[in-house]
Every structure is written in structure tokens, then in C-alpha cells.
N, C-alpha and C positions, 0 to 999 in steps of 0.2 A: 315913651317911644323906645324903641332900643340906644343903648349907648353909640350902637354902630352907625346910625343915619343922623348927620347933622345938616340935612338940607331937604326940601320936597322932593328932592329925586332920588336920595339916597345915599350914603356913605363914599368919600372920593375915592376909596378900595372898591366900592360897588358891593359891598357885604349887601345882603339882604337883611331887613329888620328882625325877624325873627329867630334865624340863624342864630345857634350858639358858637361864642367867641372860639371853641377849639374845634370848630369843624372841621374836616378832613380836607377840602374843597378849597377853603379860603388858606389854610396852610400848608398842601402841599400840591395842589394842582398848577401847571403854567397858567399863567397869566391871562394867555389868549384862550384857554378851555375854560376858564370858572364861570362867565357869562352863561354857556352852554351847560356847565354841570347845574348852575344855579336854576335854570330854566326847566332841568329834568328832578331839580327839590333833590339834588344829591347830597346837598348841603344840610337837609332839613331830612333824616329817613325815619322820621316816625310813621311815617304816610308808607312808606315801602312798607315798615314791620306790618301796619295793619292791612294791608292789602295782601300780604303774605302768608298770615296766618290762618286765615281761614282753609287756604291752599292746607296747610298742613295738618290742621284740623280735620279735614275732610279726608286727607292721605290715609291717616293714622287710623280712623275709623274706617275707613277702608280694607285696613289689614286685618283691624280686629274682626272685620265681618264674613271675612272669608275664610272657608274652613281648611284651605290649603294655605293661610296666613302669608308672610310676606315672602316677597321674593327677589331676586338682583336688581329687577328692573324700577321695583320703588326706589331706588339710591338716584337714580335718572329722573324721576319723577318729584321728589325731594330735591334734587341741584336745579331742575329745570324751572320749575315753582319758583324758586328762588332767583334766578336769572330772568325768568320772565316778569314776575313782580315789578323788579327794580324797572326794567326797558317800558313795561306796558303805564307803573305810575309815570315814569318821565315822561312820555307820551301823550297819556291823560291831561298830565300836569301842562304840558307844554299848550295842547289844544284847549285846554281850561285859562291859561293867560292869553291864548291869540283872544281868545271871546270877551275876557273881561277884562282888557286892557285900559279902556276908559274908565271902568267902575275901580280898579283898581290904585288906577293914579288920583283919585278921589279918599283913599282910603289912609290913615298914618301907616298902619304894617304895613299894607301890600303896596305902595306907590315906589319903592325902593327895588322890586322884582325886574327884574330884566329889561322887559319889553317895556312899562311906562316910564322906566327910570333911560332910557336910551342905548341899551347896552347892548339889543341884539333887536332887527329890526322882524318886522311883520312876517316878510316873505323868508328872514333865515327862519325865522322860527316854524315857519311850516314847512319846510325842508327837514328841520332837525326832527319833528316830528314823525314825519314819515319814515326815516332813518331807522328810529326806534320802533316804528310800529312793523317795520320789515326784520327788524331781528327779531322779534318775539315772536311774529307770527315763523321764524325758521325754528324757533325751539317747540312754537305749539304742533308744526307738523311732522316733529318726531313722536306724538304721542297718538294714543290708538281714534281711529273715526270720530268716536262718540264725545270725547273729547276736545277733536278739534270744532264739532260741529256748536258745542258750548262755548267754544272761546272767541268763536265768529257770532256767536246770537249775542255775547256778552258786550260789543263793539255797541250796541243800541244803548242802553243806561248811561256808557260811557260819553257817548256823544251828545246824549240830552242834558245829562247832567250839569253844565253849567249855565246850562238856561233859566232851571226848574227855578233856582231863587228869583227870577222876572216874573212867573206865573203860579207860583204855590207858597205859602209858609211852610212846608214840609220838602225841602230841596234835601235834606239828610236823608230822605226816604230813598230819593234816588241815588245818592252815594252809597246808602247800603247795597242797594239792587247792585251797583257796578262792584261793589269793593269785595263785596262777597261771594262774586260769584265763583273764585273760585275753590269752594267746600264743594259745590257739585262738580265743579270741573277735573278736581285731583282726584277725588272719589270715580269718577266715570274713567280716569286714566287708568287706577289700578283695577276696577272691576270690569273694564271693557263694556261701559254699558251704563244707561241711567240705573241709578239705586234709588228707591223710593226714600229710604231711611235720610238721604242726604239733605230731603228740602227741611224737615225741621230744624238741623244744623245751618241751615241758608239763611232762614226766618230768623233765628235767633241772632244771625250775624246783622241782619239789620237792624233787631233792636239794639244790638252793641252798638252799632254806627249812630243809631239816634243818642244814646249814651254819650259816647265818647266826643262825636261831633256838634251836640248842642252845647257839651262845656268850649269847646274850641271855639265856636260861635260867639261865646259870650264875651270874647276879646273886642270883638268889632260891633257890639251891637248899637253904639251911640252914633257911630257912623253911617252903621245898614240904615238907622231910621232916617239920617239926613240925606242920604242918596235914594230912599224907596227900596232898598234889598230888604227880602224878607228872609227869616229863616226861623228854625224853632226854637234859639235862643229870646229872640223877637216875642213869638209867641206866648211863650211860657212865662216870661220875667220873673216874677217873685215865685211863682209858682213851679220853678224850674226842679226844686227838690224832688218834688212830689211825682212829677212826670219821670224824673229818671230813676225814681224807684221803681215804677210802674216798669221801665223799659228794661231795667235790672232782672225783676220776677221772671219777664216774659223768655228774656233771653236766658235764664238758667233754666226755666221750665222746659223749653224746647230743647234747649242742650241735652238736657237729661231723656226727654222722648226719641231723639237719636241715637244717646247713649243704649238706653234701654231696647231700640230697634236692631241694634248692632252687635251688641257684645250679652256673653255668659261669664259667669265663673270669675274668675280673679281677674279676667280682663275688666269685664265691667267693676268689680271693686277699684280697680287703677285709676280706673277713667271716672269715674264717680268722684272718688278722694280730688283730681285735677279741677275736676266741677267746682266743687267745695272751696278750694283755693282761689278760683274764679272767681267765684261770688264775694268771697271774702275780701279780696282785692277791691270790688266795685266799689262792696258796701264802704270800704274805710274812703276810697276815693269822693266816695258823696258825703260821708260825713263831715271833710275837710272842707268842700267845696263852699268859696264864697264866690259868686258871681261877679260881684264888684272887685275882685280882686284879679287883673287881667293876667299877672303874672303868674300866680297860683294855678290859673282855668288853663294857661299852657303847659305849665309841669304837670298836670293831672290827666290833659290830654295826653303828655308823651308817656304816659307812665301807663298807658293801656297796653304799649308793647309789652310789657312785663306780667301782666293780667293775659295775654294773648299766649303769652312763652308758657303761662303754669300750664294751661291746659293742652296744648302743643304736644310739652313734654309729656303728660299725661296719657295722651290720645297715643303719640307713640310708643310708649312703653306698653299699653295695652296691645296694641297690633303687633309688636314682639313675641308677646307672651303666648 
């Protein structure tokens, strides 16, 4: 358990167990605001990055696929996706914590979260969730109609995900459906319509989510087994490396298909170079992974921000060429 957690209900200062000691919320936010920021996972930004990066992938490849190239409005799509990812990740995590409040209280890593530790009431959390969702909606409404409708549809997997671990061994699939929707949405925001080439990118993102969130879930494998919560970490067990290797290959092949459909010439080579870097980073994670070392699992999970940034940078450059 983290050094910050000194009791079943979390640390005296309210820090959450898997937040880093140097996180900006606990260092700089006023004391009254910290429980709300923690509820939105602002103290643990890895998830925001993992929600945002597929958006930037989609935007970059959409620009590369467009004969007219990038335009000034793409700067707003880029920034709007960043703000929207922060808000919707916060709203989604708040919803997750409301539905999981009894489960979280039984797991060492999560019992220090704001609701089970008593920092925030369920009613207060529900209000906070609505506020975040409405702010994200305001950003969404600035996008073209196709992107707006895709944004509305994204609410379905977001709503279902917290319950998935109760009825399937594959809750990470539902997380992937929600977390990678931005690849479709941002592409549609640039193209002002749905693009077939965005579909393999979206499915590749789901495979990537299965890769990184299985690593993450190995932190809770023993507690999950005691309370009957399902996950791919429990399902795969000692075969995790083989499964993750499969997800890596599927993700890389599908991203390559999307690149092939969307790009040509120098843009294609730049995008493929980024894909090679992404693949190498995932392979490095797989070589290092020890599923019995929870600290390493958390470190490798967070490292997926860097893997995704490699791809986002390459796709962005490809879109500008």
C-alpha cells in the first residue's frame, strides 16, 4: 500500500493511495477543493492522457487524409479535445466511483478514494459529475454535427463500463470502447463526417487499452478475487504476457491499416515511423512486466502516455506535411 495511506479510510490529509507524492492537486489546490479534484482523478493524470491521445491520433490522420490539409479550426479541435478529455474523464471517473463505492471500500488501493473515505457524499459526487459533463457538452457543441452525434453515442459505453466487471471477465473491452471513441470523434470533427479509415484506428485503440489496463488490473488481482470482481488480469493470470503480446500485434497492425488508408508519400513514412516507435515502446513494457510487482505494474501503465505521445506526434507531423 502507498506510504500516504495510514488507515483503512486513507491518509489523514486525504491523499489517494495511488496518487504520486508530487501531484499538483495535493501540492497546490486549496484544501476545500482537493476532494473534488481527487474525485475527478486530477491528481492521477495518466487516465486523462489515455483518453486524449486517441483524439489526437484521429485528428492527425484526418489532416493527413485531407487533400486540403490542416486548417486553423484544427487548433480548436486539438485544444477542445484536451479540455473535453479532462472534463469527461473526470465525469466518467466520478460516475465510476459512485457505482463502485462499496467495492472500492474493500480494495486496499481504492478505499482511500473520496467517496469510500468519506471526503465526498454520493449526492455531492452526482452534482459534480453533472457539472463536469455539462462543461464538456459545451465544448462538444462547438464541433461539427457528425462529431456531436458521436459524442452523444459515446455516453453508452461510459455508462456501462463500471458495471462490466460484475458480468464479464472482459471489462477492459468496455473501457476501450469508451476511451478510444475520440479517435472517431476528432476525425469526424476535422472531416465534418464519418470516415471509414477511422474504424481500424478505433479498434486498434481498444486493443491498446486491453494491453495497458490488464497491466493496471494486476495491481488489484488478489483483492478482486476475494470480492468476486472480474478482470482480464484475473482471467489471463500467468498467461498475461502471451495475451498482451497478441494485443500489441493487433493494435500495431490495425493502426498500420488506418495509416495506409489515410496517408501517402512522405506523410505515410512519418506516420509509420511513429508506429514503429509505439510498437517498440509496448514491446519494452512487455519485456519489463512482472505481474507480481504491483509498483512496476503501475509504472508501466503510466508509461503508456509516452507510447501514445510518440504516435500522436508522428501523426500530427504527418498531417502538417
